[in-house]
N, C-alpha and C positions, 0 to 999 in steps of 0.2 A: 157588748157590754163589759166584758172583759178588758178590751182595748181600752176603753174609754174610762172605766174605772184606772187602771194602770197609771194613762195619762194625768190625770187627776191628783193619783198619789204622789208622783212626781212632781207635778206644778205645787202643791200643797207642801212637798218636801223643799222644795227650792224658795217658796215662800218664808219658811220658817229657818231656812238657813240665812238668808237676806234680813229678816228681823233678827236673826241674832247677831251677822255682821253687824247690820248697824248699830245695834247695843252696843257692840264691844267699839267701834268705833265713836260715840258717845262716852264711851268709859275711858277711853285716851284722852279724848278731847278735853274731858273734865278734871284728869289728871294733869294733863299740861297747864292748863290754865291754873289749877292750885299751884302749879312749879311757879309758873313766873308771879304771881300775886306773892308769893312767899318769896321769890328774889327782890320784889320789887319792894318790898315789906324790908329785908335785911338793909336793900341800898338805901332806902328814907331813912331809917334809924343809923346807918351809919353815916350818913350825910349829916342828920340834924347833930349827931354826939361827934363829929369832926367840926363842925361849923361854932360850935360852943368852946372849941380848944383843938387848934389842927396839929399841935404838939413842937416839938422841937429838937431838931436833929445835927450836933457836931462832930467833924469827923477828922482829926487835926494828924498829920503825918510828916513831922519834920518841917519844913516852910508850908507846905499844903494844909490850909484849911477849908472844910466843906461846911456851909451853914445852910439847912433846909429846914423845912418842915417833916414833920413825921409820915404825912399822907404822899408829899412827892417822894421821900426815901421809899416807900414802901412800894411805891407805881414805877419807881425809876428799878427796885432790884426785882420786880417780877418781868418788867421789862427785858432787863441783862438775862434774867434766867432764860426766858422765851429767845432772845438773843443766842444763847449756848446751845440750849435745845434745838433750836434750828439749825444751826453749825453744824452738832452732831449728826444729825439726821440727815444733813448732803453728805459728811462725808463717809458716814456709812451707808448709804443707797447703793452704790456701786459695786461693794461688797457683798451686801445681802443679797444683790442681782446675780453676782455670780455662784454663791452659796446656794441659792434656792434652784439656779440654773443646773447645778453640779448634782445638787437633791433630786431632782427631777430625772433629770440623766440616769441617776443612778437607780433609783426606784424603775426606771422603765429595763433598765439593763438585769434588775432582779426578776421582773418579770416576766420578762423574755427568757431568761436563766429557767424558770419553771415552767415556761411553755415548751423548750426545747426538749429539757429533758422527759417531761410526760409527754411529747411525740415522738420518742425514741432518738435523739441525737445528742447524746450525753457530750460529746468532745465540743462542740459549740456553746451547747450549756455550761460546760466548766470553763471556757472563757468568756460566756457573758459574767457568769457568777464573778469571776476575778475582775473584771469592771467594775463590777457594782462592790466590790470590797472595799475600794479606795475611799470609798463612804463611809466615816469612821461609826454612825451609826448604825449602818449596814451592814457591816464588816463582820460580825458575827455569824447572823445569817446566809450570808451570802456566802462566807467560807463552808458554812455546816450544808448547803448548795453544792458546793463545787468538789465537796469530798462525796458525796452522794453519786454526781456525776461520775467521778474519777473511779468511785467502788462499780458501778456499771459498767464502766469501760475494761476492770479488772487491771487498771494501772496502780501497781504496788506502788510507785516510786511519787507520784501526784498525790495518790493516796496518805504518803507520809509528810509532805511538805505541806499539804491542806491540815494535818492534824498537829502537826511541829508548830504552826500560826495558829490553830485554835487552842494549844494546850498555852499559851502565852496570857490568854486570858481568863483571870479568876473563873467568870460566868461560863466558860466552857470549858473549861480544865480538867473536869470530871470524865464529861463527855469524851474530852478526845483520848482522854484514858483508856475509856471503856470502847471505842472504836478501833485505837490500836490494838486491846486486846481481842477483837474480833478477825483484826486482820491478821495477829502473831496465829491464832488459833485456825486459820483459812490456810498460812504459811505452815502448817505443821509444827509449830512452837507452842503445843498447848503449856509447858511447862510456865513458861513466860508469860503466858495469859492468868494463869493459876495466882502467881503471884503478884501481877499489879492487881488485879481484882480484890484479894483476899485485903488487900492492903486498903482499897477504896471500904470491903466490907467490916472490917476493924473499925476504922473511921466512920462508919453509921455513914458513907456518901455513896453505898450502891444503889442504883437503881433496879428496878427489876428488869430491863433491857442487860444489864451487866450481870442480873442472877442469871437471865437464862443464858446469856453467854458461860459462865462461870459451870454451869452443869455440864455445857457440851464440852468444853475446857475437861471437867473433869473426868468425863467417858471418854475421851479421846486416850486419856490417859488409863483407864480400864479403872476407873478410882470412882465409878456413879456415885455409889452410895454416899461419899461423902457431901455429895449436894443437896442431898436428897432434903433437906432441910429447908431450902430454898422455893420448893415445889409451891407450897401457900402462896409465898410472893408474889411468884412470879402468876399464879392463875387471882389473886384480888387484883392484879393490875389490870387487868381484862385486856392487854395488850394485842391478844391472840383471839380467835372466834372459839366458841365453846366446844366447837368438833376439832378445832387444830389443837384447843388446850388439852383436850382428852387424849389426843395421838399423842404429843410431846410426852403427858404422865403415862401414859401405857409404856412407851418408849423407852424412859428413861429406866422405869420399875421395870421392865423384862432385862434390858441391859444389865440391873443390879444383881438379879438373880442369876444369870450368865454367869456372871462374873464371883460370884462365890467361890472358896476355893475345897471346902469339903462339905460333909454333913452334919455338921454342928454349926458353921455358921449359915447355910440355908436355911436350917431350923430357926436359929436366931432370927436373922432377917423377916422369914416369914411369922415369923411372931408378933415382931413390930409391928409390920404392915396394919392399917385397918382393913375391914373386912370388906369396903368396898373397892379398896385396891387390889385385892386380889380373888374378886370376881371379874375383874377386867380380862376379857379372853384372851390377850399377848402376854398377859401377866401370868394367866394359870397354865398359858399352854409351854410358856420359858420355864415355869416351876418344873412342870412336868417331863419337862425335857431333860432338865438338869438333874431330877431327882430318878430317872432312870440310868443316870449317866455315872450316878452314885451308889446305883441299887436301891433306890426306895421305891420299887413299883406302887407296891400298896398306897402308901401316901400319896404318890402321883396320880393313880386312879381316884383314890377319894377327893382330893379337890376337884377333880374334873367333873366328877357328877354332882358336887357340892354347888358346880359354877354351872353347870347345866339345870339343875333344879333353879338356882335363881333368874337365867337368860340363855335361853338358848342361841348355841354359837355354831357357824358350819367350823370355823377351825377349833374348837374344842372338840369339835365330833370326830374331828381328822384324828387329833391328837391322840383322842381315848382309843381310838382302832386300831391304831400304831406301837400303843402299850406294847410290850414281848409279853410273853405269861409267864406267870410267877406262882411257884406253888404255896405261897402264903395268900394269896390273891382268890378270893372267891370267884366264882365263872362269873365274867362280866356278860357272856350270849344273852341269859336273862332279862339283865338289866336294862343291857341295849333295847334288846326286843320290846320290853315293855314303852320305849319310848315312841315305835311306831305307832299309835295310837293316834299321837296328835301329828306327828310330822311322817306319814306314812310313804310321802314321795318327794323326802328330802336324799337327791343322790348321794351326799357326807355320810349319812346315817347308813342307808344300803351298803355302800362299800364298806363301813367300819364292821357291817353285819356279815358282809362275804368274809373281809380278814379274822373274825372271831370264830366263825364257823371252820374256815380254812384250821384256825390255830386247834380246832378241837375234831378236826378231820371228818367233819359232817358235810360231805361233799354234796350232796344234791341240795340242800339249803343252802350253803354257799353258791354254788351255780343260779340257785333261783334269784336270792337276793342280787348278786351281780350281774344276773339278765334285768332285773328291775330297776338297778343302779343306772344302766344302759341307756333303758327305754327315757328315763328324768334325763341323762345327759352322758353324751359319748365322749368322756375323757379317757385321756393318755393311761391316768392311773388305775382307771379302771379295767380296763385291758389288761394291764401289767399284772395287777390281781389275779383276773380269769389266767392269764397264764401260768402264774405261781401256782395256783390250784390243781392242773393239769399238769405240771408238770410233776406235783408232788403225787400225785397218781399216775405216775409214769406213762401220761399219756404227752408223748414227744410232738407227735406232729401238731395237735389242736394248740399246745402252748407254743410252738415257733409263729401258728396262724395268730394267735392271740397276742405277740409280743410285736407280731410285725405290724398289726392293726396299732399299737400303740404307738410305732415308729410312725405311721402312717398320719395319727392324729397330730403328731408335734410337725410333722411337712408339709399339713395340709393336703394330703394324696387320698386316692378312692381307698378305705378299708375293705378286705377281703369276705366274703361270707364264712360263719364258722358254725356248721353244728355242733351244738351241744353235746356232750355225751350223756347228759342224765336226761334233759326234756325233749331230746330227739327233734330239734327243730333250729333253724337259723335265730342265733343270738340277738340279731337285729330285727328280727322280725315284730313288727308292733305288737302292744299287748292289747289285745279288742276288749276285755274287761280289765276293769281297777280291781287289782287284789287286795280284800282287804283280810287283817288276821288279829285274831285274838291275843291277848297277853301270854299263851305259849307259842306263839308262834305260826300255828295252824291255819291256812287258809278257812276262808268261810264266805258265803253269798254276799254281795252287796245289799245295805239296807238291813241286817240281821246283828246288827251292834251289841242289841241286847238276848241274843240267843246264849 
C-alpha cells in the first residue's frame, strides 16, 4: 500500500508539472502572438502613412547629386549600417577567438596552480601561476598565488620579485606592502616591518593581517605593549579560530608583562589590563614570575589566588607552588589545602603542597603529598622535589635515589624503588584506598565528608 501510494503521489506530481509546463507554453505562445500582432500593426500604420507621402531626400556634394524618397534613404542607411556591422564582426572574429582561447588557457593555468599548491607542489604551482599572470584580468590573482607558492618554498628572491610586481597595481599595493613586512619580520628586519606597517596604519589602510604582523614585529623588538591597541582589530576580523586567537592574545600579553622594566611599569600595565585578560593563565603566571623578580611576592600570590578562584589551571597552581617564601606573605599551605576538596587528585596541586610543606619543614606531610602526586603522575619534577625534601633532611642516600629517578623519567629508563623515610613503604606502591582530607589537611575515611 505504501509503495502504491508513493507511486500515485509521484504520478500526480508529474501530472501537475506537465499542466504547469503546458500553461507556461501557452503563455509564451500568447506573448509571441501579441508581439507579432503589434509588429504587424506598426508596419501597417507605417505603410499607410508612407503611401500618403513617401518623402523626398536630396543629397548634393559638388557635382554629385542624389535624389530619392525618404523610405528608400532609410532602408539604404539601414542596409549600409548592417554591412558595416557585418564587416566589423568578420574582422574581430579571429581576434576574439584567440583572446577567448588565451583566456581559457590562463584560467586553466590558474586552476592548475591552485591544485598544485594544495597538493604540495609549490614550485610547479608557481610556474603555472606565472603563465596565468600573462592574462591581464587574472594577473593580480595569479601573482598572489605565485607569491604564496614562493613563500611555501621559502624562496626570498622569488617572493621579492612577486611583491614588486604586485606593488605596481593600486589594487594590490597595500597587500604587497603587508606581505613585504611579513617577509622582513621573518628575515629579522622587524624595524623595517614596523616602519612600513605604521605608514599604512596612519593612512588607515592597515588590514587585520597587517595589524597582526605589526604586533609580531613590535614583539620581536621587545616593544609588545605598543601594539596591544591592535588586539581588538585582530579579534574582530575573525581571521583566526577562537582558540588560536585566545592563544595569540595570551602570548602577546604575557610578553608585555615580561618586558616591563620595573615595579612601577608593571603596576601601570596591570592596572590598565581588563579583568578578563588578567585571568588568563599565561598572563597571570607571567605576572607572578615578573613580580617575584621585582620582589613583589605578596602581589604575585594574590593574583594567582584570584585567577584560581575564577578558573582552575594547573599552570597557575604550578606557579603558586614555585613562589618563594616571603615574610610579608601569610602562610599559603592552608590556602592550597583548601583546594583539595575539589581537586584532590590533581598532581600539580599535590606537588605544590609538597613544596609548601618543605618550605615549612613539615616533612611527614610533604612526603605524603608527594607520594600521592607520584601515584597520580610519576613526573620528573615530583621526583626532584622528593630529592630536595630528603636532601634538606640530611638523607643523602634517599635524595640521590630520588634525583636518579628524575633522570630516569627524562630518559625513559626504569626507576629504582625508594622506601619513604616516614611512611616506611616504597613510594611507588599504589595507594589501595584513595585518601580524603578535610580543610585542615587531616586524613579521613572515604564517604565522611560531612563528619
